[in-house]
N, C-alpha and C positions, 0 to 999 in steps of 0.2 A: 722849301720842303715842308710838308704838313706835319704838325705835331699830333695829329689825331690818333688816338688809340683805337684799334679794332680788336675786340676780344674774340678769341677763337671759340666758335660755338658749333654745336651739333643740333640740328632741329629736325623733328619728326612731325609731319602734318598728317593727322589721322584721316581716315576715309569718311568719318562723320564729324560734323561741327561739334564743338564743346569747349571746355575750359582751356585756358592758356596757362601752362605751368613752367616755371623757371627753376632749375636746380643748379647750384654753383658749388664749386670746391676751389681750394687753393687761394682763398682771399689772403691767407698768409702763406708765404712760400715754403714753410717748413712743416706743413700739415699734409701727410702723404696718403693716408687711407681714403680721404674724400676724392683725391685725384684718380686713384686706382679704381675706386668704386664707380665713379661716373663713367670711366671708360668701359668698365664691365657692364654697367647699366645700359649703355648705348647698344650693346649686343643683345640685350633682353627685350628691347622695345621693337615691336613690329607694327609699322604704320597701318597695315591692313586690319589689325586688331585694336587700333587706337581710336578713341573718341577725343577730339580736341588736338592741341598742339603741345609738344614738350620741347623746351630748349635747354640744352645741357652745356655747361661751361666747366670743363675739368680743371683748368688752371686759370683763375682770374688774374692773379698777380704773377705774371710770367717772369718779369725781370727779377722779382724776389726769389722765385724758385730757381732760376738759373744762377743766381748769386749764392745759392745754398743758404738763404737767409730768410728770416721772418718778414723783413721789409725790403723794399726796393732801395735804390741808391740814394734817395733823398731822406731816408730814415724815418719816413712817416708811416704810422700804422694805418693801413687801409681801412680797418674796422673802426677807426675813429675819424675818418676823413670824408665820409659820404655827407652830402651828395657830390662833393668834388667841384672841380673847375676845369672846363674844357681847355683853358689856356694856362693852366698851372703847371706844377711839377709833375713828374711821372706818376706818382701815387694819386695826386689830385685829378689827373686826366683819366686814370684807370677808374677811380671812384665815380667820375662823371659818366663814363660809359656803362659801368655796372648799374648805376642809378637809373640810367635810361632804359636798360633791359628790364629792371624791376618794375618801373612805372608802366611798362607796356604789357604786363601780364595780369592774370587774375589771381594766381597763387604763387607762393615762393617758398623754396626750401634751400637753406644755406648750410652746407656741411663743413664741420670743423673737427679739430683734435687739439690736444694740448701742445702740439708742436714739439720742438726738440728739448724743451726744459720742463714741461709739465705733463702729468697724466690726469685724465678727467674721466670720472665715472660715466658710463654710457647714459646719455640723457637726450631728450627732445624738449627744447625750451621755446617759450614764446613770451611776448610782452603782454602784460595785463592791460590791454587796450581799453580806453574809456568808452569806445563803441562796443557795446555788449554783444552785438551780432558778430562783429569781427573777432572779439575775444573768444566767443563760443566756437567759431569756426577754427580758430587757431588751436584751441584746446583739443578739439576733435582731431585735427591734423596731427598734433603732437602725440595723442593717444594712439592714433592709427600707426604711427611710425614704429611703436611697439618696442621701445627700449625700457630698461628697468625704472628710470626716473623721468617723470613728466613734471616740468618745472616752469611755473609762471612767475615773472619777475617785473621789476620796475619798468613802466612804459615810457619813462622820461629820459632815458639814456640816448644821447644824440651821437651822430657821426657814424652810425652803423648801417649795415645793409637793412636790418630790420626797422630802423628808424625811418629809412626811405619808404619802405612798405607801409609803415604806420601812417606817415604823412599822406600817402596816396590811398589809404583805406583798403590796402591789399592784405588779405590774411597771409601770414608768413610765420615760419618756424625756423629755428636753427638747431643743429644737432652737434653733439660732442661725443667723441669716442676715443678714449685712451690718448695716445701720442707717444711721448718719451723717445722721440727720434727713431721710431721704427714704423714699419707698415705691417700691422697685424692682420693676417688673412681673415681671422674671425671678425675683425672690425670692418674690413672691406665687405664681407658677406652680409653683415648686419646692416650696413648702410644701403647696400643694393636692395635688400629685402624691405627695409624701411621705406625707401622711396616707392617701391612697387606697392607696398601696403597703402601709402597715401594716395597713389593713383587709383587703387581700388575704391577707397573711401570717396574720392572725387568722381567716381563712375567714369573714369577714363579708360580702364581696362577691366576685364572680367576674370576673376579667379576667387576662390574661397578666401574669406578673411582669416588672418592668422590667429592662432590661440594666443591670448594675451600673456605677455612677459612682464607686464608692468608691476612693480613692487611698491612704488611711491608716486603719489600724485600730489604735489605741493604747490601752494601759491604763497609767495613771499611778497608782502605788500610794502615792506619798509623801503625807504629811499636807498638807492644804490644796490639793491638786491640784484644779483647776477653780474656785478662788476668785480671780476676776479682781482683786478689790479689794485683794488683798494682794500684788500682783505689780508690779514696776517702778514704784515710787511716785515721784512728783515730789518732789525735795528742797526745793522752795520754790515760792512763787507766781511765775507768769511766763507765758511764751509758748512752747508746745511746737512744735518743727519736726522733720520727719522726711522722708527720701526713701525710706523703706521702705514696703512695702504688705503687706497680709495675703496669706498664701500664700507669701511669701518664706522661704527658709531663712537662718539667721543663726548665726554661731559665737559661743560664749560670749566675752564681753568686747567684741565688736563693738558699736558704738553702735546702738541702735534709733532714736535721735534725740537731741535736746538741748533744754534749757530755757534761755531767755534772759530777762533783765529787760526791761521795756518799752523802754528805750533801746538795748538790744543790747550793753551794755558788759560784761556778765557772762554767760558761756556755761558750762553744765554738761552734759557728755555723759552719757547714760543707757546704761550698758553692759548688754548681754544677760546675763541671769543664768544661762542655760544654752544649749546648742546645740540647735537644733531649728526647728520650723515656727512662724512668727509667725501666730497665729490670732486675735489681738485687738490693735487699735492705735487710739490716740486720734486722732480726726479734728477735734475742736473745740480750736482752739489755746490758748484761755485756760485756764490750769490753776491750781489752788490746791495748796498743800503737801499731800502724801500722796494726791493723785489718782492713780488707775491710769493709766499711759501705754501699757501693752501687756502681752501674755501670750505666752509661748513654750511650745508643747507639746514635751515632751522626747522627740523622735524620734531624737536624735543627728543624724548627717550625713544629707543628703538621700538617701533610699533609692532615688530614681529617677535619680541621677547615674550 
């Protein structure tokens, strides 16, 4: 029996030749808005009005989704496993097939959320590619998606869908929108509209460009920028509490929250590592040592004050 993974795709071939665009959701099995958004997007695309080709993958990591889990049964994070291995474990094989899809297109959009444990401020992100033409195209795609934060980050993070695109010189963006174990209808709508906005920018469909909703356009050049899992780590197992919310501005040293033991006898404040915008915050109170509790985009003081 073959171990080959075949991702379930929806493909629209337009009546006119043009760009090939890939849009994926469900790289993590607990991120629901992208799955719903891509199913909705499929109903909004009409091949007779389309220039080029659009391939949609609502649920990349299907085993993880069916396990009600972020990861599949091998426990590997698909977003750290690309480009994968055709003869490897389930996640390695999915990563290999995803990478093959990415390498076959001209542009790529990867939709995400904070999953069941985190909430993330709506953003369109991209790698600060050393190829300036690719970087400019990615920046334009991220701005076209039209979420409040446009965020350029470290281009040297490997194992990701975007690192596969980077290595193939394919302009790519990723999107984050809330999470916290729900499927927010507003998030679904924003993801659908964002994908259509990018298709307008790529001249794949015709409709008026949207009025800009962008509040922040930030490029963080430091190493590991954009790597949530290395930011504001819990110092111990415990219970995380916070009165902060995503979108707040915070000063360096001000607590983003605190961790307590189950009886509440020991409290450890978690100081903000920098001054800026809280764009990621843990919403699931139970934490283990070294779990990410939040991320702050280095904007400095609130530019809108």
